[in-house]
Each structure stands twice: as structure tokens, then as C-alpha cells.
C-alpha positions in Angstrom: 55.2 202.0 10.2 58.5 203.8 10.2 60.0 205.7 13.1 61.3 209.3 12.6 63.7 211.1 14.9 63.3 214.9 15.0 65.5 217.4 17.0 63.4 220.1 18.6 64.2 222.8 21.2 63.3 221.6 24.7 61.0 224.5 25.4 59.1 224.0 22.1 58.6 220.3 22.9 57.4 221.0 26.4 54.8 223.6 25.1 53.8 221.2 22.4 53.2 218.4 24.9 51.1 220.7 27.1 49.0 221.8 24.2 48.5 218.2 23.0 47.4 217.2 26.5 44.9 220.1 26.4 43.5 218.9 23.1 43.4 215.3 24.3 46.0 214.0 21.9 49.8 213.5 21.7 52.6 215.3 20.0 53.2 212.1 18.0 49.6 212.1 16.7 49.8 215.8 15.9 53.0 215.3 13.9 51.6 212.2 12.2 48.4 214.1 11.1 50.5 217.0 9.9 52.8 214.9 7.8 49.8 213.1 6.3 48.3 216.4 5.3 51.7 217.7 4.1 52.1 214.6 1.9 48.6 215.1 0.5 46.9 212.2 2.2 44.3 214.1 4.2 40.6 213.8 3.5 40.5 217.5 2.6 43.4 217.1 0.1 41.7 214.1 -1.5 38.4 216.0 -1.8 40.2 218.9 -3.4 41.9 216.6 -6.0 38.5 215.0 -6.7 36.8 218.4 -7.2 39.6 219.6 -9.5 39.3 216.4 -11.5 35.6 216.8 -12.0 35.9 220.5 -12.9 38.5 219.7 -15.5 36.3 217.0 -17.1 33.3 219.3 -17.1 35.0 221.9 -19.2 32.7 224.5 -17.8 35.2 227.3 -17.6 34.8 230.5 -19.5 37.9 230.0 -21.6 40.5 232.5 -22.9 38.0 234.8 -24.5 35.7 235.1 -21.5 32.3 233.7 -21.0 30.4 232.4 -24.0 27.0 232.0 -22.5 24.2 234.5 -21.9 22.1 235.2 -18.8 19.2 233.3 -20.4 21.5 230.3 -20.9 22.5 230.4 -17.3 18.8 230.5 -16.2 17.4 228.0 -18.8 14.6 225.9 -17.3 
């Protein structure tokens, strides 16, 4: 794992440490989680990519001309 040096205003770092303590975590953990999310490695980001992939493969969109199905089609049993 790599190290990263970040320059932050002293007051911001102090407040971030206090908030992290209140949440039972550390500033390091908060930044690591944020960077993972920013880089697209969060579970939510992965779920969104999977959902988008399934939607593209399903080709269930209404297309350029609008929807091509009827109400009866939508409620077919």
C-alpha cells in the first residue's frame, strides 16, 4: 500500500480528527474510503456498473421513437 502526503489547513485537520473520533474512525480511514469511492471502487459504484450493464444488454429502453409496447403488453400474464 502506498503512502500519500496531503497538505491541509491546521484547523480543518483538527476538526476532521474530532469528527472522525466522534464517528469511531480515523481521518486516514475516511480519506482512504473517499479515494476508493472517487476511483470507482466502492460497492455502490460496482453495483451501479453491474446494473447499467444488465440494462444495456436487456435492450428494454423505449428507443428514439418512444415506447413501442401497449398497456396490454406491459400487463401480459
